[in-house]
N, C-alpha and C positions, 0 to 999 in steps of 0.2 A: 468196638463202638465207643466204649468209655475213653479209650486212648485218643480217638479222633476228637471227641468232645473236649478233652483236656488240651489238645493241640490247638483247636480253634479258639478256645478261651485265651490261651497264651498268646496266640497270634493277634487276636483282637485287642488284648491289653497292650501289646506292643504297638499296634497301629494307633490306638488311642493316645498313648504317650507321645508319639510323633505328631499327631494332629494337634494335641493340646499345646505342645511346645510351639508349633507354627502359629496357632491362634494367639497364644500369649505374646509372641513376638510381633504379631501384626496389629494388635489393638493397644493403643496407648490409653488405657483406662483401668480402673480397678474392676476386674471381672472375675467371675467364677467359671470354670470349665469342668463339666461333669460328663462321665460316660453313662448314658442312659440307654433304654431300649433293650431288645432281645440279647444283643451281644454282651451286655453288662451282667446278664443273669446266667449263672452256671446251668447247663443242660437245657437251656431254653431253645426251642426251635425258632428259626428265623431265616431270613433271606441273606444272612451274612452282610447286612448293611450296618455300618457303624453309625449310631446316633449319638450326637454330641450336643449337650446343652450349654449354651453360653448365656450367663446372666450378667446384666449391666445395671448400673445404679439409676440412670436418668436418660432423658431423651437425647441429650448431647452425646453421652457415651453410646447410646443406641446408634446414632448416625455415624459416629466414629467407627463403631464395630462393623457396620455395613461396609464402609470403605475398606477396613482392614481385611474382612473376609473376602471381599471381591479382589483385593490386591493379591491374595494367595490362591486365587483361582475358583473360589466358590461362587455359584450362580444363584442369585437371590430370586425368589418368586414374589413379584409385586402383588399378585392376586392373593397371596397369603398374608401380606403385610397389613398390620393394624397398629394401633398406638402402643401395643405392648409385645408384639410378636412378629417375627419374620422367619420364613423357612429358606434354607440354602441347601443346594445339592452340589456334589463334586462333579456332576455330569449333566449336560443339558438334555440328554436323551432319556429314554425309559430307564427306570431304576433297575439295577442288576447287582449281582454278587460283587462285593468289594467296594461298593460306593460308600460315600460318607454323606450323612445328612446332618446339618447343623440347625439347631433350633435356637434362635436368638430371642431372648426374653428379658423383659424388665424384671429386676428383683422386686421383691415385696408385692408380687401379684399372685393370684390364684393359679395362673398358668404354670409358673415355675414351681409353686408348691405341689401341684398335681404331678408334675414330672418326677420330682424328688420323692414324694410320698409313695408313688406307685413303685418306683425302683426299690425303696427301702422295704415296702410291704412284700414284694415278690422275693427279695433276698431273705427276708425273715419268715416267709411262709412257702417252703418248697412245694407243698401240695397244691397251693394256688398257682404257683409258677408252672407246675407240671400240667395242671388243668388248662391253663391259658395256652401253654405250648401245644397240648393235644388239640385244643380248639382250633388253633391256627393250622395245624396239620390237616385236620378234617376239612377246613375251608378249602384248602388247596386240593385235597383228595376229591372233594365233591364238585370240583370244577369252578371254583371262584378264582378264575385266572384273570378276569378283567380287573385292573388295578383299582378303578373307582369303586366297583362293587365290593372288592376285598376290603378296601379301606373303610367303606361305610359300615359293613358288618362288624369288622374288627373294632371300629370306634365305639359302637354300642357296647360291646363286651368290655372294652377298656373303661368306659364311663362307669359301668357297674363295678368293676374292680376298684376304681378310684373311690367310689362310695363306700365299699367295704374297708378300704385302707383308711379313709377318714374316720369311720366308726371305730376301727381298731385303735387309731391314734388318739381318739378322744377318751379311751378307757384309762 
C-alpha cells in the first residue's frame, strides 16, 4: 500500500509538471501555477483528480488566461465564474479518475489565500491531513456518491479546516 501511494504521488507530480508547462506556455501573463488539492498532499485519499491553481494579477490577465486555458483544451464553467474566480475541467462529462481541474483566481484575494493556506496547513499537519482523508473515505463509504451532495458536505469540512489554518497562521 505504501508503495502504491508513493507511485501515485510520483505520477501526480509528473502530471502536474506537464500541465504546468502547458499552462505557462498558453497564457501570456505573469502567473503562478500551483499544485493543490488531494494529489498535492502525501497519503491523502482522493479521486485522483489533479487540482491546479492559476493565479493572475488583474482582470486583463484573467481574460487572457481564460483564452489560454481554452486553447489547450480546458472547459470553463460559466456558472462558477465571478470577478475573481473561474473553474475549468479537462473533460465536459462527470469528473473521474485522471481528470484535471484548474482553478483560475485573481492574486491578492481571499480565494487564492485559502487555497494556498489549506495546502500548506495540510502539508505541515499530517494528522489533520489524515483526518481529512479519513473523512472523505467515510463520505464515500456511507453512500455520498451524488457529486453535489459530496461537494456540499466536503465544502463544510474544508471551511472548518481553512479556519483552523488561519488561526494557525496567525500564531
